[in-house]
Every structure is written in structure tokens, then in C-alpha cells.
Phi, psi and omega in degrees: 000150188251037182300313182301314179295320182299321187274344180272060177229156179288156188300321183297329182270355186279066181284333178234116179238110182228157173249111179299139181201164170231131182242132173225169177230128178286160180304332179275005175097352180292126177275130182243126182234121180245130180228101186273135180200112184263014183286337180228133181283071183208148176227144179234137173244127182232121180244120183246130175249134180279067178215124176218189184296343182290343180268357184283145179265162180303137180086354179225045179282156179087002184294319183300315180289321177301319182288333172306318179288318181298333182293352176257010187272357172095160179232186176296323181278330183234090184299163179309134181079346180290328180305308178291316185298313180293322180292317179295324177296333178271006179089014183253178176209165182205164175193184181202163175210157180232138176235186174298330190255332182199171177237135189231130178243133183223143180233141181225131185198171171295156183304328182296342183271356185304315178303322178294316181300315181294319180296318180296315181293321179293321181297316182283332174296323183278317198246343192289315187305310181296342184266000177295129178233180185298315178301318179296315180297314181299318181297310184286333174298317179292324176299315181293317178298322177291323175299318178299317180294312187283318187271342185234295188297323182265004176269140177306130180067010181296335179301334179297325179297330180275324187274319189304315180300325182289337178271323187280321183252125185292164176308133181094345177285147182298336181257013187294333181249154179292155183303321186287347177078181181260149177302323181296317180292321180295319180290334181278349183297134178252166176299320179297319177302313185293317179297321178294322179297314179298314182300325182282314193255333181267064183245141179304330179288350180249022187220163171218145179238134176245133167244123182229147175115216190268093181204168176265115183301326180293317178295317181295317179300317180296316181294319181294317179298319182289318187276320185260333190294338181260006177290126182296154179228146171260003184092162181293128181288157176295135181258164174302126186262170179298330181297331177299319181291313184296324179296332181268356179115148182269191182263001181266161187293338183292325183257352180281161191273026181083204179268125177251120181246140171207142174244127178232156181258154180206166177279074181229161180269330184232146176295158173226135178253130178238127173248133183220144179229148169284133189225173184300150181294164178303129180076355175283158176305132180102338181297308180293321181297320179287331174298315178293322178297321177301319178295316177300321184287323192218008181271105177090168183285350175268001182288162185297312182293320180295313181296318185284309189273323184269313187272308186280301184279337179055047179249350182229149176277321180205164182220158179207147174216142181201147169258107181273093187283131179221170188288324182266309174213167176238179171223143178254127190231134169243138179224146174211131174274128188283136178288148179306136178088356181255140177282140179306326180299329178294319179291320177303314180296319180297320177296314180294328176297320180288327174296315179298322178296318178296331180282326186265336183234127177295145175296155181286162178299323179294318178297316181293318179298318180297316180294316182293317179295323177297316178296314184294322177298313179298322181295312180293325176299320178299324183289346177287340185264130177299312178298324179292323177295319177298319179296317180295317180301318180288325177296314179296320178299315184291323189262329180231007178060032181209100178298340181271028185277001189307305184296319181293327176299310181295324181297333178303322182279322180295328184268352181294136180249159179302321179295328178294317180299317180293321181295316179287331174298318179291321184289319190260318190270060181285135175289351181255004180213083186200168173248135174240107180250125178243122176258126185236157173302148186303325181292341180259007190290147170245163181307137183277076179247113180300141178236136176240132175207181179239022181240152177275000000 
């Protein structure tokens, strides 16, 4: 395969950017994707399960992320801590992450370690769930609760990560609760709950495995069929459907609940204003255009928000904009940390003024080219990495059922026009359908009572 040669081209000439692969499906439903590349002596194994916080039921939030931790707790063949220890002894490393839509496990090692990586992943897919017991659950529950405290609750402005989903997505929506879940739900989790979660979602028919890098495809195929092919399956579980989203309201201003305001306190020195809108799903029309608009608004010191709020008006310390792409819906977020002596309402107005400008005036050709080139550079840089290529192949498989979506993904950005950015800004970034979250220092706090209205 010519992945290395393909990627060593200048950006202007990179009209076709693809990741070579071969995709098959085992009789038990496990999707297998092999991407051979001998340019670097490295191999990556990426196992993706279509399970995230969006499948959790009320009163049992945080299970997907909790199980990410439990998956490292060991089996009869691989005792606790041996998964990491054996892999590290072979020169490898591993990690995992959980989102609203899926959970991803990845291993990176020298090519000689591939048989070990495959054996370890197959063993825990087959055997780990039934072996979860109370001590393992108690240990990882405390790890997750401590992670919540250290990574979110005790981080400046971390409260926003917990509050924003509950304001943006209505009760009953798959994204209404944060991925990490609530402490009450985590403490209420029983061993029976966890085993049922594993049995439902950690099924080969609900997973895909990618092997990328320096390996022999025939040997890898044989090993995967032998190790994974006999794992029993209950069939692919029902996933959160589009009807779940529609029942909870769409992304347009007609069905959204008006303006939702909330002020919360945190251990911070300066207030922060966050504006958020529900926006098109990942890969849906408008997703790439809003991603580019976010870059125009806040990427670098020449960006619109930085120049207006930080440099010219001097009302903000820093600014940020992002299109948070997800499988069912996304959210478009603007943030600004308020400068000392400035009222948060002044910053809110300044942000909304820039939104109105993006709606009424098309971005310049220079702004669009800068945003597009920045995205394309980052995209091609990701393809230089064997683990990143494995991750992308599994992401495309999980979200569009096509590992070969690379070029079409990039074309979304290449074909976006300035008029498209303005049109989606008008369609999505309505001043009458948004969340305004203000985080203030504790000494300035007012009662945390959510307010809904249709006025700015």
C-alpha cells in the first residue's frame, strides 16, 4: 500500500486524500478493517463500540464511561493490571475514551506485538463483562467520581461542562446529561446493572476493529477470525434513533424553547459568557460550514472575535468558538472570558453583534481560505499518524458505515462557500433559540434558577 507516498505531497497537490483499507464482516457481526502501511515500523489496533452516554436510561447515567474504566479490570486469563503491564513490556501503550455516541479503545505498539494486542482485545470482548464483581465496580466507581472532581468540578469553569447539556438539550433528549454522569447514578449502579450493560452493548455485532500500519494482512485476518470470530453475539442492539431527537425538538428556532438563561457560580476570578445553539449533526449539511465559521470567528489573533472583543473593544480576556459535531445533533458554542471591570452583559452583546455580522455579511475570501487551509493542514497532518488513521477509519465506519469516507469528508470543507456560511449562520444561530450561560465568581453569584424567555 502507498499510504506513506500518498501523504508525502504538498497540500496544494493533495486533491485526493484516501486511506487504503480492506473491510470484511465476521459471521458474528464484527466489522474488520485492515489498513496496511509499511512506511513506519508501528501498528495500531482500534476497537470501537457503538455505545455512548446517549444510550443510558434515566437514573443510570455515566454507565458508558464507567465501563470504559471497567474494561481494564482484567479477566481470568489477564489479571487486573496485566493488560497494561503485558502491553508495555512488549513496547506498546493503550488508552480509551467515551463520548455521547461511542466508546473507543486503542493500542499502539511495534509490529511484533500485534498478536498480543489482538489476543488481549479479544479476551476482554469475550470474557470481561461476566467477571465484573463488587470490588471491581467499587474501585472503578471511585476512580470515575475522582475523575469528575479533578477534571471537571475542580477545574476553572468546569461546571459549564456539567450544566450546558442540561440547558441545551431538553429532558428526554439523548444528550441531556453529561457523559460522565451524575454521582448519584454512579453510586446507585449495581453489579447486575453493569453486567446487563456489557451484555447489551459490548457485543461483536456492535463493534468494529481496525488494524493499521506495518503488518501482514493475511496473518492479521487469520488471527482476528480465530480470536474474535467465535465470540457469541446477541445481534446488534437497538440504537438511539432519529425519532428520539425529533420528539425532543429540532435544531431550528421554530421548535426550540426560546432563550434559556442561567447563571452559575464557580471558583473563578473572572466571569465567562457562553452562547450555545443546537446545530446540524456530524456530516449533515451545515456541519462543515459551521466548523469553518467557528474558525473565522475565533481561530487566531486575526479572527473576528479576538479583534473585536479582545483588541478593539477590550471587553474580553480570551474568546473561543467551536462546532461540537455529534451523531444525532451538534452544538455551536461561543465563549468569552470577561475582562476585569466589564459587565457580562456587555460581552454577551458583543458576541451577538458578531453573530449578526456573520449572518448579514459573507466572510471574505481571505477569511474563508485561511479557515479552509487550516482545517486541511490539520486533516492531512492527522493522516501522517498510524494511530490517527486507525481512529479515522473506525470513526467513519461508526458514523457513516463507510471507512473510505476520507476524501468526501475533506470535500465538505473544500466546497463550502462564503454564502453557505452566512446561510447556515442565519438558519442555526437564531437570537430567539439559544442558551446563554454565565459563570461568575462565587462571591458574585445569584441564585441558580434557570430562566426561559424569547427576548435578548
